[in-house]
DRENVO-375139 format. One record per residue (C-alpha): residue in three letters; z, x, y. Coordinates in Angstrom, 2 decimals, padded with zeros to 5 digits, always signed. Layout:
(node ALA,(Z,X,Y));
...
This chain:
(node UNK,(+014.65,+133.88,+074.20));
(node UNK,(+011.91,+132.31,+076.32));
(node UNK,(+011.89,+131.65,+080.05));
(node UNK,(+009.62,+129.08,+081.66));
(node UNK,(+009.04,+129.53,+085.39));
(node UNK,(+007.40,+126.93,+087.63));
(node UNK,(+006.35,+128.16,+091.08));
(node UNK,(+005.19,+125.81,+093.84));
(node UNK,(+004.41,+126.13,+097.52));
(node UNK,(+007.22,+124.86,+099.74));
(node UNK,(+006.80,+121.47,+101.38));
(node UNK,(+004.90,+121.85,+104.63));
(node UNK,(+002.99,+124.95,+103.52));
(node UNK,(-000.77,+124.37,+103.52));
(node UNK,(-002.22,+124.23,+100.00));
(node UNK,(-005.99,+124.86,+100.19));
(node UNK,(-006.40,+124.94,+096.40));
(node UNK,(-004.62,+121.62,+096.04));
(node UNK,(-006.81,+120.19,+098.81));
(node UNK,(-009.98,+121.38,+097.03));
(node UNK,(-008.82,+119.80,+093.76));
(node UNK,(-008.04,+116.54,+095.57));
(node UNK,(-011.51,+116.54,+097.16));
(node UNK,(-013.17,+117.21,+093.79));
(node UNK,(-011.17,+114.44,+092.13));
(node UNK,(-012.28,+112.01,+094.83));
(node UNK,(-015.91,+113.07,+094.28));
(node UNK,(-015.46,+112.29,+090.57));
(node UNK,(-014.21,+108.80,+091.33));
(node UNK,(-010.47,+109.45,+091.40));
(node UNK,(-010.01,+108.55,+095.06));
(node UNK,(-006.57,+107.03,+094.44));
(node UNK,(-004.93,+110.50,+094.37));
(node UNK,(-003.10,+110.90,+097.69));
(node UNK,(-002.15,+114.56,+097.45));
(node UNK,(-002.49,+117.49,+095.06));
(node UNK,(-000.20,+120.52,+095.11));
(node UNK,(-001.17,+123.41,+092.87));
(node UNK,(+001.32,+125.88,+091.49));
(node UNK,(+001.85,+128.52,+088.84));
(node UNK,(+003.46,+128.36,+085.42));
(node UNK,(+004.67,+131.57,+083.76));
(node UNK,(+006.23,+131.99,+080.31));
(node UNK,(+008.26,+135.09,+079.55));
(node UNK,(+009.49,+136.19,+076.12));
(node UNK,(+012.75,+137.98,+076.74));
(node UNK,(+014.60,+140.42,+074.52));
(node UNK,(+017.96,+138.93,+075.51));
(node UNK,(+020.57,+136.97,+073.57));
(node UNK,(+022.79,+135.86,+076.46));
(node UNK,(+021.42,+132.85,+078.36));
(node UNK,(+023.23,+133.68,+081.61));
(node UNK,(+021.98,+137.26,+081.54));
(node UNK,(+018.44,+136.06,+080.80));
(node UNK,(+018.55,+133.66,+083.75));
(node UNK,(+019.84,+136.40,+086.05));
(node UNK,(+017.02,+138.74,+084.97));
(node UNK,(+014.36,+136.08,+085.52));
(node UNK,(+015.89,+135.21,+088.92));
(node UNK,(+015.51,+138.87,+089.89));
(node UNK,(+011.91,+138.90,+088.61));
(node UNK,(+011.09,+135.83,+090.69));
(node UNK,(+012.66,+137.23,+093.86));
(node UNK,(+011.03,+140.65,+093.48));
(node UNK,(+007.57,+139.84,+092.09));
(node UNK,(+006.72,+136.46,+090.61));
(node UNK,(+007.30,+134.22,+093.65));
(node UNK,(+006.78,+134.74,+097.35));
(node UNK,(+010.08,+133.20,+098.41));
(node UNK,(+008.95,+132.89,+102.02));
(node UNK,(+006.41,+130.19,+101.10));
(node UNK,(+007.18,+129.31,+097.47));
(node UNK,(+010.01,+127.75,+095.49));
(node UNK,(+010.61,+128.28,+091.79));
(node UNK,(+012.53,+126.75,+088.94));
(node UNK,(+013.57,+128.47,+085.72));
(node UNK,(+014.15,+126.99,+082.29));
(node UNK,(+015.66,+129.19,+079.58));
(node UNK,(+014.94,+128.02,+076.01));
């Protein structure tokens, strides 16, 4: 089973990397981009057959290591 995790900074949290990308895009002629938010994408191959158990394990991984839940949100897709 595979888990796909998308991690993004919460709204209102300053995103310096996103700001740098936006500035670079404008310098390349893409000035119509209003805002860029940069995040992380993580794929996990799980040795689990039960989808609910897999989701619970990945939730625990996100809370304990993968995401800083103070400033980040995450979404999980189990496939």
